[in-house]
C-alpha positions in Angstrom: 13.8 1.3 4.4 17.2 0.9 2.8 17.4 1.4 -0.9 16.7 -1.7 -3.0 15.1 -3.6 -0.1 11.5 -4.9 0.2 9.1 -3.3 2.6 7.0 -5.6 4.8 3.6 -6.3 3.2 1.1 -3.5 3.7 -2.0 -4.5 5.7 -5.5 -3.1 6.0 -8.6 -3.7 8.1 -11.8 -2.8 6.2 -14.8 -1.9 8.3 -18.3 -0.7 7.5 -20.6 0.5 10.2 -18.2 -0.7 12.8 -18.3 -4.3 11.4 -15.6 -6.1 9.4 -16.1 -5.6 5.7 -15.1 -8.7 3.8 -14.9 -8.9 0.0 -13.8 -5.2 -0.3 -11.4 -4.4 -3.2 -8.6 -2.3 -1.9 -6.1 -0.5 -4.2 -2.6 0.6 -3.1 -0.9 3.4 -5.1 2.6 4.8 -4.7 3.0 8.5 -5.0 6.7 9.3 -5.4 7.1 13.1 -5.8 10.7 13.0 -4.6 11.7 10.5 -7.3 13.0 7.8 -5.1 12.1 5.1 -7.6 10.1 3.2 -5.0 7.2 1.1 -6.4 5.5 -2.2 -6.3 7.2 -5.0 -8.3 5.4 -4.7 -11.7 4.1 -1.1 -10.9 1.3 0.6 -9.1 -1.6 0.1 -8.3 -1.7 -3.2 -6.4 -5.3 -4.5 -5.7 -6.3 -6.9 -3.0 -9.7 -8.3 -1.7 -10.3 -8.4 2.0 -11.1 -11.7 3.7 -14.4 -12.3 5.6 -12.9 -10.6 8.7 -12.1 -7.5 6.8 -8.3 -8.1 6.8 -6.1 -8.0 3.8 -2.4 -7.4 2.8 -0.4 -6.9 -0.3 1.3 -10.0 -1.8 3.3 -8.0 -4.3 6.6 -6.7 -3.0 7.1 -2.9 -2.5 10.7 -2.2 -3.4 12.6 0.8 -2.0 14.0 2.9 -4.8 17.7 3.9 -5.2 17.3 7.5 -4.0 16.5 8.7 -0.5 13.2 10.4 0.2 9.6 10.0 1.3 6.8 8.3 -0.7 3.1 8.4 0.0 1.1 5.2 -0.1 -2.5 5.9 -1.0 -5.1 3.3 -0.1 -8.6 3.4 -1.7 -11.6 1.2 -1.1 -15.2 1.7 -2.0 -15.0 5.5 -1.8 -13.0 5.6 1.4 -9.3 6.5 1.3 -6.2 7.1 3.4 -2.6 7.7 2.9 0.6 7.3 4.9 4.3 8.1 4.3 7.2 5.6 4.0 10.8 6.7 4.1 13.7 5.5 1.9 17.2 6.0 3.4 
């Protein structure tokens, strides 16, 4: 993503025992060890609740910082977690 621009909303699909898990609170955190300045508008974390089909997405913009580098997005829900990188160019 180019500096200063908004990333697309981040989406999740929560499942438990292979079935959709509605009503799950999911937290999104930005880990920015390279100091890009990337964060959600208003800061991290952003929390959402999944719909009855287990789907959910952020409604707070994630803004690319002014410096290039990689940030890690950490996603946590009910003890489960994952993370993925996003690149600022």
